[in-house]
C-alpha positions in Angstrom: -9.7 -111.1 78.1 -7.8 -108.9 80.5 -4.3 -107.5 80.8 -2.5 -108.1 84.1 -3.2 -104.5 85.1 -6.9 -104.9 84.5 -7.0 -108.1 86.5 -4.9 -106.4 89.2 -7.3 -103.4 89.4 -10.3 -105.7 89.6 -8.9 -108.1 92.1 -5.9 -106.4 93.9 -5.6 -108.8 96.9 -6.0 -112.0 94.7 -3.7 -110.6 92.1 -1.0 -109.8 94.7 -1.1 -113.4 96.0 -0.9 -114.8 92.4 2.1 -112.6 91.6 3.8 -113.7 94.8 3.3 -117.4 94.1 4.3 -117.1 90.4 7.4 -115.1 91.4 8.6 -117.4 94.1 10.9 -119.2 91.7 12.4 -118.4 88.3 11.1 -121.4 86.3 7.4 -122.1 85.6 5.7 -124.6 83.4 3.5 -123.7 80.4 1.2 -125.8 78.2 0.6 -125.1 74.5 -1.1 -127.1 71.8 0.8 -129.0 69.1 -0.3 -129.0 65.5 -2.2 -132.2 66.1 -4.0 -130.7 69.1 -2.1 -132.7 71.7 -0.6 -130.8 74.7 3.0 -129.7 74.9 4.6 -128.9 78.3 7.6 -126.5 78.3 9.6 -124.5 80.8 9.2 -120.8 80.8 9.9 -117.7 82.8 7.4 -114.9 83.3 7.9 -111.2 83.6 5.4 -108.9 85.2 6.2 -105.8 83.1 4.0 -102.8 83.7 0.5 -103.7 82.4 1.2 -107.2 81.2 2.5 -110.6 82.0 5.1 -111.5 79.3 7.0 -114.6 78.3 9.9 -115.1 75.9 11.3 -117.8 73.7 14.4 -118.6 71.8 14.3 -118.2 68.0 12.3 -120.9 66.2 11.5 -122.7 69.5 8.6 -125.2 69.2 6.6 -123.6 72.0 6.8 -120.2 70.1 5.6 -121.9 66.9 2.8 -123.5 68.9 1.7 -120.1 70.2 1.9 -118.5 66.8 -0.3 -121.2 65.4 -2.7 -121.5 68.3 -2.3 -118.8 71.0 -4.1 -120.6 73.9 -1.7 -121.1 76.8 -1.7 -122.1 80.4 1.1 -121.3 82.8 1.6 -123.1 86.1 3.6 -121.4 88.8 6.3 -123.2 90.8 5.2 -125.6 93.5 6.8 -125.8 97.0 6.6 -128.9 99.2 4.5 -128.6 102.3 6.3 -127.8 105.5 6.7 -130.5 108.3 3.7 -128.9 110.0 1.6 -129.5 107.0 1.3 -125.9 105.9 1.4 -125.3 102.1 1.6 -121.9 100.5 -0.2 -123.2 97.4 0.3 -122.7 93.7 -1.0 -120.3 91.0 -2.0 -121.0 87.5 -3.3 -118.8 84.7 -4.8 -119.5 81.3 -5.2 -117.1 78.4 -4.1 -116.0 75.0 -0.5 -115.3 73.9 -0.1 -112.2 71.7 3.3 -111.8 70.0 4.9 -108.4 70.6 8.1 -107.0 69.1 11.3 -108.2 70.5 15.0 -107.6 70.0 16.7 -109.9 67.5 15.2 -113.3 66.5 13.8 -114.0 70.0 10.0 -114.3 70.4 8.1 -112.3 73.1 4.5 -112.7 74.0 2.1 -110.9 76.3 -0.5 -113.0 78.0 -4.1 -111.8 77.8 -5.7 -113.5 80.9 -8.9 -115.5 80.7 -8.7 -117.3 84.1 -6.4 -117.2 87.2 -6.5 -119.9 89.9 -4.9 -120.4 93.3 -4.9 -123.9 94.7 -4.0 -124.2 98.4 -4.8 -126.1 101.6 -7.9 -124.7 103.3 -9.5 -125.6 106.6 -11.3 -128.6 105.2 -9.0 -129.9 102.5 -8.0 -128.5 99.2 -9.2 -124.9 98.4 -9.5 -123.6 94.9 -9.9 -119.9 94.3 -10.5 -118.7 90.7 -11.2 -115.6 88.8 -12.2 -115.3 85.2 -12.9 -112.4 82.8 -16.4 -111.2 83.5 -16.8 -113.2 86.7 -15.9 -112.4 90.3 -13.4 -114.4 92.2 -15.0 -117.7 93.4 -13.9 -120.4 95.7 -14.5 -124.1 96.2 -13.2 -127.1 98.0 -12.4 -130.5 96.9 -14.2 -131.9 100.0 -17.0 -129.5 100.5 -18.6 -126.5 98.8 -21.7 -124.3 99.3 -23.6 -122.1 96.9 -23.2 -119.2 99.3 -19.4 -119.4 99.2 -19.2 -119.9 95.4 -21.9 -117.4 94.3 -23.5 -117.4 90.8 -21.6 -116.8 87.6 -22.3 -116.3 83.8 -21.7 -119.2 81.5 -18.1 -120.4 81.1 -16.3 -119.6 77.8 -16.7 -122.4 75.2 -13.1 -123.8 75.7 -13.9 -124.4 79.4 -17.1 -126.3 78.5 -15.2 -129.0 76.5 -15.7 -132.5 77.9 -12.0 -133.0 78.5 -11.8 -130.0 80.8 -12.4 -130.8 84.5 -12.4 -127.8 86.8 -12.7 -128.7 90.5 -14.1 -125.9 92.5 -15.6 -124.1 89.5 -19.3 -123.3 89.0 -18.7 -124.7 85.5 -17.5 -128.3 85.9 -17.1 -130.5 82.8 -19.8 -133.1 82.2 -19.3 -136.1 84.6 -17.2 -138.9 83.1 -17.9 -142.5 83.9 -16.8 -143.4 87.4 -16.3 -139.7 88.4 -18.7 -137.6 90.5 -18.6 -133.9 90.4 -21.1 -131.6 92.2 -22.0 -128.1 91.0 -21.9 -125.1 93.3 
């Protein structure tokens, strides 16, 4: 796992674009896991504070209880509609682990240790997905066409990314193909 500053040092250009996309509006969406393992979607705000990305929560909020029980989290930045010309600035997402840090009062504060960061945008031939993960260089892919030369090679994905329910378009580590779905590897 990486702090924001480690990610920024390793991938400065990519990190700058992620920050710009995630800071373009105040409200973002985050996913946590409920006690029974089902997903919960909640609104959140992020702060880029020095070395870390941080989120906060009201006292006794269910999203905070989710993170205290199972710290895995995904945060999806705000999305903007494409312009009339068809240009779209894209969207940024990150996944990682929430670590509770001291806060004032009864509120909850968490820093996010980053496992993966993704930018999805329109490319020359369709949807382009850029991703960077801990221990792997930034890669790219397209929902319409990909080549091994563009994607490069990568070490095995972390176990939570190899789960059959996880489908990662543009990743060198796609989930196993489900019935009726085709997915090619880089």
